[in-house]
N, C-alpha and C positions, 0 to 999 in steps of 0.2 A: 650675888652679882646685883652691882649697885645701877638704878635707875635714874636719873636725875628729872624732874616734874621743871616743865620752860612754860613759862605762860609769856605767849608773844604779844606784847600789846603797846607798840612802837608806834602806831600808825597815827595819822594826824583827824582822823575820826571827821574830815572831811566831810563828805555827804550827810556824815548823822547829824552833823552841828554841834554837837556838844561831846567831850571827852570819853566812848566806851569804856573803858574802865570802869568809869564812875556810874553809868547808869543802873538802874535798880532791877534784880530779881531775886523775887520773893525777899526781900525787906534785906538784901547785900547787897554793895556796888556786885558786878560782874567779876571785875578783878579779886576780890575776896572772896564768889563764891569757887571761883576755881581754886585759888589758894586752898580755901576749907577741904575741897574733895582730895589735891593732892596730900594732904595730913591726915586724911580720912582713908585713904591708901596705906598713908606709910612709908608717905617717901622723904626720906631724910633730910636730900641734897634739892632744894625747889628756889628757882630760880626768877627772875621777871625782868623783862626787859621793855624799858620804857624809852619813851620818845617826847615830843615835846611839852606832852602834859606833865611830865614828868615833875615839874613842882606842885602840882595840883594830886597829884595820885601818889607819893610818897609820903606825906602823912599819915594816912589810910592804910600803909602798910607796915607802919611802924611793931604793933604789936605782934606780926608774923614774924617768923623766924626764916625771911628768904634773902639770897641774893639778890642786888636788885643792880641791873649792868642797862647802862642808857645806849640805845644805838645813835652815832654821831650822823646816821647815812640811810636816814627815813624815806627819801627820795626811791630806793632802791627796794623798798615793799618788805614781805613779810621774809625772803629769803636773807635781808640783811641782817635782820631780829635774827634769826635762825645763827646766822655766821657770829653774829655778836656775842651771843650765848654761847655756843661750843670755845671760842675764842676764852672767856672767860671759864669755863669750864676744863680746859685744857689737862692743867696742872692737876684738875683732880681725878682724872680719866676714870667718868661714868662709865660704864657699860654698854650704857645706851643712854638717849634722850625721850620723855615724853613731850612733845611741843604742842603745846592746846592754844587757840587761839584764842582771844581775850574777848572772840563776841561769840564762844560755843559756849556760854554758861551753864547751858537746856541740856546738851549733852548729858544723861543718864551716866550716874558714879560705877553701875552694872556695866554698862558699856565699857567704860573704859577698866573695870576690872577683865572684863572678858580679851580686851589687848593686853593686858598684865598677861596674865594668866599663858596665852597663846605665845606671848614671847616667851616668858620663862620655861613653858615647855617644850618649844621647839626652834627657838631662835630664827635666825634668817636677816638678812637687811633691814628689812624695815615691815614693820604689822601695821595695818592701815586696816579701817570699819570699811565695811560696803552696805548701802541699805540701797532696795530695788537695783542692784545690779552696778549701783555707782559709788567708785570710793570716793570718801569723805576725809575727817580730820576728828579729832588728833592721831596724830600716826608717829610710832615709834619706831626711832632711827636710832641703829645699831651702832657699836663704832667702828665698827670695818666699812661704814659709808662716811665717815665726819669729814676727812681729810676730801672726800669729791664732792659734797656738800660745800664745803668753804672755800673749793677753787672751781668749778666747772664753769666753762664760759654760758654752757649751755641753760644751766642754773643762774647765772647773772641775766640770759637776757629771759629763762620762762619761768623760773622760780624751783622751789624744791623738785616740783614734778618735774621735771624734766628729769632728776638725778631716781626716781620713783618709775619712771620708762624705760628708764635706760637697764633696767634690773626688773626690769613687766615679769620673765619668769622665776625669777630669786622669794617674789613678796611671799608674803603671807597675808593673804584678806579675809576679813572676821564679819562675817555676815553677820551684820545687829538688825534688832527690831526697831531702831532708835534713828526716825525722821532728822532728828537736830546735826546728827555728822554732816548732814549737807547743806545746813542753812544758814550759812553767815548772815548776820545784821548789820548792814550797812547804811540803811536810810531809816530817817523819822516810822515810814509807812511801817517798813519792817519790824520797828522795835513794840509799834502799837500793836502790831499782830502779835507778837508775845507775850505781852501782857494781856491780851483778849485771853490767849489760850491758856497763861495760867490762873487770870481768873474764873475761867470754866473749870478747872479740875477743881481749883478750890469749891467753888459753887456748884 
């Protein structure tokens, strides 16, 4: 069962004021932290979706074995990046993709391991983590939903969550003890909080 790891890193980082893929988390850029996690999870097929900051991000990806795709329609948001990834992966026909937003480098490896285990054990159209009864990310998308993700008008308007809502009764939700699955980092204040939490864990 082939599972592709996809890092969604094409946003403009407008509110952050600096490219989020290059922010430091425990001594590594966000995007490298996530790629290293995908490597540790033994996901052989790894793909990164970049946007306007691609010229600055590409050089640090060189040592890593990954496919790089650029999203030409950044204004479409994360759904555009996911669609760009699925289009690039189409010839390779993965059974599913693990879509991991670049602003979640602090999701625990054990959390993602649980998602993969749940998918491999019981399948389903999608596997979603939940903390405090709220669904978060990263999400595993089964190939049975690829076409819908790529073509859904509701997803174009409201994002990939519209597809998840359409399959509410079939989703596999994995409860995790990891608040990071809900914690998008969009502003300098969000990033400062993450750094404080990291420092507190170290000391």
